[in-house]
ZAMARGU-4260 file (C-alpha; in steps of 0.2 Angstrom, whole numbers, plus 5000, padded with zeros to 4 digits):
<rodrens>
0) 5000/5000/5000 | 5014/5012/5005 | 5024/5008/4990 | 5009/5010/4979 | 5005/5027/4987
5) 5024/5032/4984 | 5023/5027/4966 | 5007/5037/4963 | 5015/5052/4972 | 5031/5050/4961
10) 5020/5049/4945 | 5010/5064/4951 | 5026/5074/4953 | 5033/5068/4937 | 5017/5074/4928
15) 5017/5091/4937 | 5034/5093/4931 | 5030/5089/4913 | 5015/5100/4913 | 5026/5114/4921
20) 5040/5112/4908 | 5028/5110/4893 | 5018/5126/4898 | 5033/5137/4898 | 5042/5129/4883
25) 5042/5142/4869 | 5034/5136/4854 | 5022/5141/4839 | 5010/5132/4830 | 5000/5130/4814
30) 4982/5138/4815 | 4986/5147/4832 | 4972/5160/4828 | 4959/5148/4823 | 4948/5151/4838
35) 4953/5169/4843 | 4954/5177/4826 | 4949/5165/4813 | 4951/5177/4798 | 4969/5184/4804
40) 4979/5177/4789 | 4965/5181/4776 | 4965/5199/4783 | 4984/5200/4781 | 4984/5193/4764
45) 4970/5204/4758 | 4979/5220/4764 | 4996/5214/4758 | 4988/5211/4741 | 4984/5229/4740
50) 5000/5235/4746 | 5011/5225/4735 | 5000/5230/4720 | 5003/5248/4724 | 5022/5246/4727
55) 5030/5230/4722 | 5047/5235/4728 | 5041/5233/4746 | 5040/5214/4744 | 5059/5212/4746
60) 5060/5224/4761 | 5046/5215/4770 | 5055/5199/4768 | 5071/5206/4773 | 5062/5213/4789
65) 5058/5197/4796 | 5076/5191/4793 | 5083/5206/4802 | 5070/5204/4816 | 5073/5186/4819
70) 5092/5186/4819 | 5092/5200/4832 | 5084/5196/4849 | 5073/5182/4840 | 5057/5184/4831
75) 5049/5196/4844 | 5045/5212/4833 | 5060/5221/4842 | 5064/5229/4825 | 5048/5238/4825
80) 5050/5248/4841 | 5055/5266/4841 | 5070/5274/4849 | 5068/5284/4865 | 5078/5298/4872
85) 5090/5286/4881 | 5090/5271/4869 | 5094/5269/4850 | 5082/5255/4844 | 5086/5242/4831
90) 5076/5251/4817 | 5089/5267/4818 | 5104/5256/4817 | 5114/5259/4801 | 5111/5242/4793
95) 5092/5246/4796 | 5092/5264/4789 | 5087/5258/4772 | 5074/5246/4778 | 5056/5251/4772
100) 5039/5244/4777 | 5036/5249/4794 | 5021/5259/4789 | 5014/5243/4780 | 5015/5233/4797
105) 5006/5247/4805 | 4993/5247/4792 | 4990/5228/4793 | 4990/5229/4813 | 4976/5242/4812
110) 4966/5231/4801 | 4968/5216/4813 | 4964/5227/4828 | 4948/5232/4820 | 4944/5213/4818
115) 4951/5206/4834 | 4957/5219/4846 | 4973/5214/4856 | 4974/5196/4849 | 4987/5196/4834
120) 5005/5200/4838 | 5016/5212/4828 | 5029/5198/4827 | 5016/5187/4819 | 5011/5201/4807
125) 5030/5202/4801 | 5030/5183/4798 | 5014/5184/4789 | 5018/5199/4778 | 5035/5191/4774
130) 5027/5175/4768 | 5013/5185/4758 | 5027/5196/4750 | 5035/5180/4743 | 5018/5173/4737
135) 5013/5190/4729 | 5030/5191/4720 | 5025/5174/4711 | 5034/5163/4724 | 5027/5149/4734
140) 5013/5151/4748 | 5018/5141/4763 | 5010/5138/4780 | 5018/5146/4794 | 5017/5144/4812
145) 5010/5158/4823 | 5008/5162/4842 | 5023/5173/4844 | 5021/5187/4856 | 5031/5204/4856
150) 5046/5209/4865 | 5049/5225/4875 | 5067/5228/4871 | 5076/5234/4856 | 5094/5240/4855
155) 5104/5245/4840 | 5120/5238/4848 | 5113/5221/4846 | 5115/5220/4827 | 5133/5219/4825
160) 5135/5203/4834 | 5120/5195/4826 | 5117/5201/4809 | 5129/5195/4795 | 5135/5209/4784
165) 5134/5209/4765 | 5153/5208/4766 | 5154/5192/4775 | 5164/5177/4768 | 5157/5159/4769
170) 5166/5156/4786 | 5157/5171/4794 | 5141/5167/4786 | 5141/5149/4792 | 5145/5154/4810
175) 5131/5168/4810 | 5119/5154/4805 | 5125/5141/4816 | 5123/5152/4831 | 5105/5153/4827
180) 5104/5134/4825 | 5101/5136/4806 | 5111/5124/4794 | 5122/5127/4779 | 5107/5122/4768
185) 5096/5135/4777 | 5110/5148/4773 | 5111/5145/4755 | 5091/5143/4753 | 5087/5159/4763
190) 5100/5168/4753 | 5089/5165/4738 | 5078/5179/4745 | 5090/5191/4736 | 5080/5186/4720
195) 5068/5200/4725 | 5072/5218/4731 | 5084/5232/4730 | 5100/5238/4739 | 5110/5254/4741
200) 5127/5257/4734 | 5135/5257/4751 | 5132/5238/4754 | 5143/5233/4739 | 5153/5248/4733
205) 5169/5241/4741 | 5169/5227/4728 | 5169/5240/4714 | 5182/5253/4720 | 5192/5246/4734
210) 5191/5227/4736 | 5208/5225/4743 | 5212/5241/4749 | 5221/5246/4733 | 5207/5254/4723
215) 5203/5239/4713 | 5188/5229/4709 | 5184/5212/4715 | 5190/5200/4702 | 5177/5187/4706
220) 5163/5200/4700 | 5159/5198/4682 | 5168/5212/4672 | 5153/5218/4662 | 5141/5218/4678
225) 5154/5228/4688 | 5154/5241/4674 | 5136/5243/4674 | 5136/5244/4694 | 5149/5258/4692
230) 5138/5268/4682 | 5125/5267/4695 | 5136/5269/4710 | 5150/5282/4709 | 5166/5281/4719
235) 5163/5293/4733 | 5144/5289/4735 | 5146/5278/4750 | 5132/5286/4760 | 5120/5288/4745
240) 5103/5282/4752 | 5093/5287/4737 | 5100/5276/4723 | 5092/5259/4722 | 5101/5244/4714
245) 5092/5228/4709 | 5098/5213/4718 | 5092/5203/4704 | 5094/5214/4688 | 5084/5201/4677
250) 5068/5200/4688 | 5069/5210/4704 | 5050/5209/4707 | 5048/5190/4703 | 5053/5176/4716
255) 5062/5164/4705 | 5078/5155/4701 | 5087/5170/4693 | 5097/5174/4709 | 5106/5157/4708
260) 5109/5159/4690 | 5117/5176/4693 | 5128/5170/4707 | 5135/5156/4697 | 5139/5168/4683
265) 5149/5179/4695 | 5135/5192/4695 | 5130/5191/4713 | 5128/5208/4720 | 5136/5206/4737
270) 5151/5198/4743 | 5140/5187/4754 | 5132/5180/4738 | 5148/5176/4729 | 5154/5168/4746
275) 5141/5154/4742 | 5153/5147/4729 | 5167/5144/4742 | 5159/5129/4751 | 5155/5112/4743
280) 5138/5111/4750 | 5132/5129/4745 | 5141/5129/4729 | 5132/5113/4724 | 5115/5120/4729
285) 5118/5136/4719 | 5124/5126/4703 | 5109/5114/4705 | 5096/5128/4705 | 5105/5138/4692
290) 5102/5123/4680 | 5085/5118/4686 | 5071/5118/4674 | 5058/5121/4688 | 5058/5131/4705
295) 5049/5117/4714 | 5064/5111/4725 | 5069/5129/4729 | 5051/5134/4733 | 5049/5119/4745
300) 5066/5122/4753 | 5063/5140/4755 | 5046/5138/4764 | 5054/5125/4776 | 5069/5136/4780
305) 5057/5151/4783 | 5047/5141/4795 | 5063/5136/4804 | 5070/5154/4804 | 5053/5160/4811
310) 5055/5150/4827 | 5072/5159/4832 | 5070/5165/4850 | 5051/5166/4849 | 5041/5173/4865
315) 5026/5162/4869 | 5013/5159/4883 | 5016/5173/4896 | 5032/5179/4890 | 5031/5196/4880
320) 5015/5205/4876 | 5003/5208/4862 | 5007/5226/4858 | 4992/5238/4854 | 5004/5249/4843
325) 5019/5240/4835 | 5031/5254/4838 | 5028/5255/4857 | 5027/5243/4871 | 5011/5243/4880
</rodrens>
């Protein structure tokens, strides 16, 4: 009898421990808003369809926004918070100065607040807007998990240690992705996001005018392509934030395989694009997609890698909050 009671007590303690751990474990899930805001994803897609129709160039920026958000402090919408008198927030850090689409997130948030006040997080809106941007640029539509909550901290100083720069080599890129528990395959697949969107000259001008510190051009860059870039970006326009350069000059508004074809031809815009040719696994993937007759493999891989990336450092359950306004903590 005593041993039976002891066993029952042990099982009860084990069960309570399991429930405690499982209730605090951070996770997101498919269909998180099915009961609380069943039309959330439809509302986001409807609004995004109108937004991208008005300005297709926003698709690349909104996709980049999720990457920038998730790699710094996790996918918690910290990138949306405004700076204060005593703190410079992520959105005002130099790498994010060129980022567009904050007003888009605010616009979508307003629609969701009308339909389901206080239910949908800004972090989930970033994820849904990024996914829909890919779809509306003729890319794949992939299910994503939701249930993220919003963080309450944002510091520009967090970017340098967490965000791979466009000048990164393959060793540095692999290290940045590894620290986020992302694989080498995730690296080469998510780099394919550069098939849509635009950049500023400052992100790659060193490749044109001072690659090795001797006023030279990166020899790995296709010569004809380099000359075209030089006509767009002048030697001393390092701080030019007005000139936009297509990351994929063949189809910058279409999510397709052109990025991999360009990289394989020495026409990747960033040093980090060219770096993919310096690792056996990433090079093999680039060359396979460059020769592919269908984007099916890339589309499937991209959806999978985005879902994985979207889990980085998420806040769920009682951690974080659901912001009423995405630029401010409640």
